[in-house]
C-alpha positions as a Markdown table, in Angstrom:
| # | Residue | x | y | z |
|---|---|---|---|---|
| 1 | Met | -30.5 | 90.9 | -124.8 |
| 2 | Arg | -33.9 | 91.6 | -124.0 |
| 3 | Ile | -35.4 | 90.6 | -127.8 |
| 4 | Phe | -33.6 | 87.3 | -127.3 |
| 5 | Ile | -35.0 | 86.5 | -123.6 |
| 6 | Leu | -38.8 | 87.4 | -124.6 |
| 7 | Leu | -37.9 | 85.1 | -127.7 |
| 8 | Ala | -36.8 | 82.1 | -125.6 |
| 9 | Leu | -39.9 | 82.8 | -123.5 |
| 10 | Ala | -42.0 | 82.8 | -126.3 |
| 11 | Leu | -40.5 | 79.7 | -127.6 |
| 12 | Ser | -41.1 | 78.0 | -124.1 |
| 13 | Ile | -44.6 | 78.6 | -123.8 |
| 14 | Leu | -45.3 | 77.2 | -127.2 |
| 15 | Thr | -42.8 | 74.2 | -127.2 |
| 16 | Thr | -46.0 | 71.8 | -125.9 |
| 17 | Gln | -48.6 | 72.9 | -128.4 |
| 18 | Ala | -49.2 | 75.1 | -131.7 |
| 19 | Ala | -49.9 | 78.8 | -130.5 |
| 20 | Glu | -50.2 | 82.4 | -132.2 |
| 21 | Val | -47.6 | 84.9 | -131.2 |
| 22 | Tyr | -47.7 | 88.5 | -132.2 |
| 23 | Arg | -45.0 | 90.2 | -133.1 |
| 24 | Tyr | -44.9 | 94.6 | -132.3 |
| 25 | Ile | -42.5 | 97.4 | -131.7 |
| 26 | Asp | -43.1 | 98.7 | -128.2 |
| 27 | Glu | -42.7 | 102.3 | -127.1 |
| 28 | Lys | -39.0 | 102.4 | -126.6 |
| 29 | Gly | -38.6 | 101.0 | -130.3 |
| 30 | Asn | -37.6 | 97.6 | -129.7 |
| 31 | Ile | -39.0 | 94.5 | -131.0 |
| 32 | Ala | -41.1 | 92.1 | -128.4 |
| 33 | Phe | -43.6 | 89.4 | -128.7 |
| 34 | Thr | -46.9 | 88.7 | -127.0 |
| 35 | Asp | -49.4 | 86.2 | -127.0 |
| 36 | Gln | -52.0 | 88.5 | -126.8 |
| 37 | Pro | -53.3 | 90.3 | -130.1 |
| 38 | Arg | -52.7 | 94.0 | -130.1 |
| 39 | Ala | -53.1 | 96.9 | -132.3 |
| 40 | Gly | -50.0 | 97.0 | -135.6 |
| 41 | Ala | -48.4 | 93.8 | -134.1 |
| 42 | Gln | -48.0 | 90.8 | -136.5 |
| 43 | Arg | -49.5 | 87.7 | -136.1 |
| 44 | Ile | -46.7 | 84.6 | -136.2 |
| 45 | Val | -48.0 | 80.9 | -135.9 |
| 46 | Val | -45.5 | 78.9 | -134.3 |
| 47 | Glu | -45.7 | 74.8 | -134.9 |
| 48 | Pro | -44.9 | 72.7 | -131.6 |
| 49 | Ala | -41.6 | 71.2 | -131.6 |
| 50 | Pro | -41.0 | 67.7 | -132.5 |
| 51 | Ala | -41.3 | 65.2 | -129.3 |
| 52 | Thr | -37.3 | 64.0 | -129.0 |
| 53 | Ser | -35.7 | 61.0 | -127.1 |
| 54 | Val | -32.8 | 60.3 | -125.6 |
| 55 | Val | -31.5 | 57.4 | -126.0 |
| 56 | Val | -28.8 | 56.7 | -122.9 |
| 57 | Pro | -26.2 | 54.2 | -123.8 |
| 58 | Val | -25.5 | 51.2 | -121.8 |
| 59 | Leu | -22.1 | 51.0 | -120.8 |
| 60 | Pro | -20.5 | 47.5 | -120.0 |
| 61 | Thr | -20.0 | 47.2 | -116.4 |
| 62 | Thr | -16.3 | 46.3 | -115.4 |
| 63 | Pro | -16.6 | 43.7 | -112.2 |
| 64 | Gln | -14.8 | 44.9 | -109.3 |
| 65 | Ser | -11.8 | 43.1 | -107.6 |
| 66 | Pro | -12.5 | 42.2 | -104.0 |
| 67 | Ala | -11.2 | 44.1 | -101.7 |
| 68 | Lys | -7.5 | 43.1 | -100.5 |
| 69 | Ala | -7.3 | 41.7 | -97.4 |
| 70 | Ser | -6.3 | 44.3 | -94.4 |
| 71 | Ser | -1.9 | 44.8 | -94.1 |
| 72 | Lys | -2.2 | 46.4 | -90.6 |
| 73 | Pro | 0.6 | 44.6 | -88.6 |
| 74 | Gly | -0.9 | 41.5 | -86.3 |
| 75 | Ala | -3.5 | 41.1 | -88.8 |
| 76 | Glu | -2.1 | 38.1 | -90.9 |
| 77 | Ala | -3.7 | 34.8 | -90.1 |
| 78 | Phe | -2.2 | 33.1 | -87.4 |
| 79 | Thr | -0.7 | 29.3 | -88.6 |
| 80 | Gly | 0.9 | 28.1 | -85.5 |
| 81 | Tyr | 4.5 | 28.6 | -83.8 |
| 82 | Thr | 7.2 | 26.1 | -85.1 |
| 83 | Asp | 10.1 | 26.8 | -82.7 |
| 84 | Leu | 10.7 | 27.6 | -78.9 |
| 85 | Arg | 13.7 | 27.3 | -77.2 |
| 86 | Ile | 16.0 | 28.5 | -73.9 |
| 87 | Thr | 18.8 | 30.3 | -75.2 |
| 88 | Gln | 20.0 | 31.1 | -72.2 |
| 89 | Pro | 21.1 | 29.4 | -69.6 |
| 90 | Ser | 22.9 | 27.4 | -72.4 |
| 91 | Pro | 22.0 | 23.2 | -71.7 |
| 92 | Gly | 24.4 | 22.0 | -69.1 |
| 93 | Glu | 25.7 | 25.5 | -68.1 |
| 94 | Ser | 27.6 | 26.3 | -64.9 |
| 95 | Leu | 26.5 | 29.4 | -63.2 |
| 96 | Leu | 28.1 | 31.6 | -60.7 |
| 97 | Asn | 26.6 | 34.2 | -58.9 |
| 98 | Thr | 26.8 | 35.2 | -55.1 |
| 99 | Val | 23.1 | 36.7 | -54.9 |
| 100 | Gly | 21.5 | 33.9 | -56.7 |
| 101 | Asp | 20.5 | 35.9 | -60.4 |
| 102 | Val | 19.9 | 33.9 | -63.4 |
| 103 | Asp | 19.4 | 35.6 | -66.8 |
| 104 | Val | 16.8 | 33.9 | -69.0 |
| 105 | Ser | 16.4 | 34.1 | -72.9 |
| 106 | Leu | 13.7 | 33.0 | -75.1 |
| 107 | Asn | 13.7 | 32.2 | -78.7 |
| 108 | Leu | 10.1 | 32.3 | -80.5 |
| 109 | His | 9.1 | 31.6 | -84.4 |
| 110 | Pro | 6.9 | 33.5 | -85.4 |
| 111 | Arg | 6.6 | 36.0 | -82.9 |
| 112 | Leu | 4.4 | 35.6 | -80.1 |
| 113 | Arg | 0.8 | 36.6 | -80.9 |
| 114 | Ala | -0.4 | 38.8 | -77.9 |
| 115 | Asp | -2.9 | 40.2 | -80.2 |
| 116 | Leu | -4.5 | 36.9 | -80.2 |
| 117 | Gly | -4.3 | 36.4 | -75.9 |
| 118 | His | -1.1 | 34.5 | -76.2 |
| 119 | Gly | 1.5 | 34.3 | -73.3 |
| 120 | Leu | 4.5 | 32.6 | -72.2 |
| 121 | Thr | 5.2 | 30.9 | -69.0 |
| 122 | Val | 8.7 | 29.7 | -67.7 |
| 123 | Leu | 9.0 | 27.2 | -65.1 |
| 124 | Leu | 12.0 | 26.7 | -62.9 |
| 125 | Asp | 12.1 | 23.3 | -61.7 |
| 126 | Gly | 8.5 | 22.5 | -62.3 |
| 127 | Thr | 7.3 | 25.6 | -60.6 |
| 128 | Pro | 5.8 | 29.0 | -62.6 |
| 129 | Val | 8.2 | 31.9 | -62.3 |
| 130 | Ala | 6.6 | 33.7 | -65.0 |
| 131 | Gln | 3.1 | 33.4 | -66.3 |
| 132 | Asn | 1.4 | 35.0 | -69.5 |
| 133 | Thr | 4.2 | 37.3 | -70.4 |
| 134 | Thr | 5.7 | 38.8 | -73.5 |
| 135 | Arg | 9.3 | 39.2 | -72.3 |
| 136 | Met | 11.5 | 37.1 | -74.0 |
| 137 | Asn | 14.1 | 38.4 | -71.6 |
| 138 | Leu | 13.9 | 38.0 | -67.5 |
| 139 | Val | 15.8 | 37.9 | -64.6 |
| 140 | Leu | 15.0 | 35.1 | -62.1 |
| 141 | Asn | 16.2 | 36.3 | -58.6 |
| 142 | Asn | 17.6 | 34.7 | -55.4 |
| 143 | Val | 17.4 | 30.9 | -56.9 |
| 144 | Asp | 18.9 | 28.2 | -54.7 |
| 145 | Arg | 22.4 | 27.1 | -55.5 |
| 146 | Gly | 22.5 | 23.3 | -56.9 |
| 147 | Asp | 21.0 | 22.1 | -60.4 |
| 148 | His | 17.9 | 22.9 | -61.7 |
| 149 | Val | 15.2 | 22.5 | -65.0 |
| 150 | Leu | 13.9 | 25.4 | -67.2 |
| 151 | Glu | 11.0 | 25.0 | -69.0 |
| 152 | Ala | 8.5 | 27.0 | -71.0 |
| 153 | Tyr | 5.4 | 27.0 | -73.2 |
| 154 | Val | 3.0 | 29.4 | -74.7 |
| 155 | Gln | -0.6 | 29.3 | -74.0 |
| 156 | Asp | -3.8 | 31.0 | -75.8 |
| 157 | Gly | -6.7 | 32.9 | -74.0 |
| 158 | Ala | -8.5 | 29.3 | -73.1 |
| 159 | Gly | -5.1 | 28.4 | -71.5 |
| 160 | Ala | -4.6 | 25.6 | -73.9 |
| 161 | Val | -0.6 | 24.8 | -74.6 |
| 162 | Leu | 0.5 | 25.6 | -78.4 |
| 163 | Ile | 4.3 | 25.0 | -77.7 |
| 164 | Gln | 6.6 | 23.8 | -75.5 |
| 165 | Ser | 10.5 | 24.1 | -75.3 |
| 166 | Ala | 12.8 | 21.5 | -74.4 |
| 167 | Pro | 13.8 | 21.3 | -70.8 |
| 168 | Val | 16.9 | 22.8 | -70.3 |
| 169 | Arg | 19.5 | 21.9 | -67.3 |
| 170 | Phe | 21.9 | 24.4 | -65.4 |
| 171 | Thr | 23.9 | 24.6 | -62.4 |
| 172 | Leu | 24.0 | 27.2 | -59.8 |
| 173 | Gln | 26.9 | 28.4 | -57.9 |
| 174 | Arg | 26.8 | 30.8 | -54.8 |
| 175 | Pro | 30.1 | 31.2 | -52.9 |
| 176 | Ser | 29.9 | 31.9 | -49.5 |
| 177 | Leu | 31.6 | 33.0 | -46.6 |
| 178 | Leu | 30.5 | 30.0 | -44.8 |
| 179 | Gln | 31.8 | 27.6 | -47.3 |
| 180 | Pro | 35.3 | 26.0 | -46.6 |
| 181 | Gly | 38.6 | 28.1 | -48.2 |
| 182 | Arg | 36.4 | 31.2 | -47.8 |
| 183 | Gln | 37.2 | 33.7 | -45.1 |
| 184 | Ala | 36.5 | 37.6 | -44.8 |
| 185 | Pro | 38.6 | 39.8 | -46.2 |
| 186 | Gly | 41.6 | 40.8 | -43.8 |
| 187 | Val | 41.2 | 38.0 | -41.8 |
| 188 | Pro | 44.1 | 35.7 | -41.8 |
| 189 | Leu | 43.8 | 31.9 | -42.1 |
| 190 | Asn | 45.6 | 31.0 | -38.7 |
| 191 | Pro | 44.9 | 33.8 | -36.6 |
| 192 | Ile | 47.4 | 33.9 | -33.7 |
| 193 | Pro | 45.8 | 33.7 | -30.5 |
| 194 | Pro | 45.8 | 36.6 | -27.7 |
| 195 | Pro | 48.4 | 36.2 | -24.7 |
| 196 | Val | 46.7 | 34.7 | -21.8 |
| 197 | Pro | 47.2 | 36.8 | -18.7 |
| 198 | Gln | 49.5 | 35.3 | -16.2 |
| 199 | Leu | 48.8 | 35.4 | -12.3 |
| 200 | Arg | 51.4 | 36.5 | -10.1 |
| 201 | Pro | 51.2 | 36.0 | -6.3 |
| 202 | Val | 50.7 | 39.2 | -4.1 |
| 203 | Pro | 53.8 | 39.7 | -2.0 |
């Protein structure tokens, strides 16, 4: 192993120019090399190795395909809404609720883009009862009896109306104890008046 190491060292020294190497046997009987002359050493002339060049092949480049657009939810381009309608109450429906609650349901296509700052506004008789909401179902409380009109529209972050629903008319009935023909439970329709006490002469 030592011989190979010394030979490699000698060759590395002499690769660039011609030089003299001396081969000898050391005190342990091993073959050794040196560039200094010494008694009993055999002179060896080493010619420099020819210069070599390395040609690096040019590989054909493959054009990279453009990165695909992100497929995250909500990242698709917005092309506008095509339909907004009030599905509850239905047009011309007559509702009966003693406390005046009205269930309202909306249908929007495509889905509301809240990520773009869009919001729903619901109007009852021209007055907003829900503004910039994302809810498609809501309950209106304490609505007065009688005829009403519901409308809805979608606005963007700048306040521009993007789509508006057709108006829906409905009637709300709120039965009351004050209405004719209704009375509190347990009270007869024609109550019997209490007897009038009679005055008697004192003897």
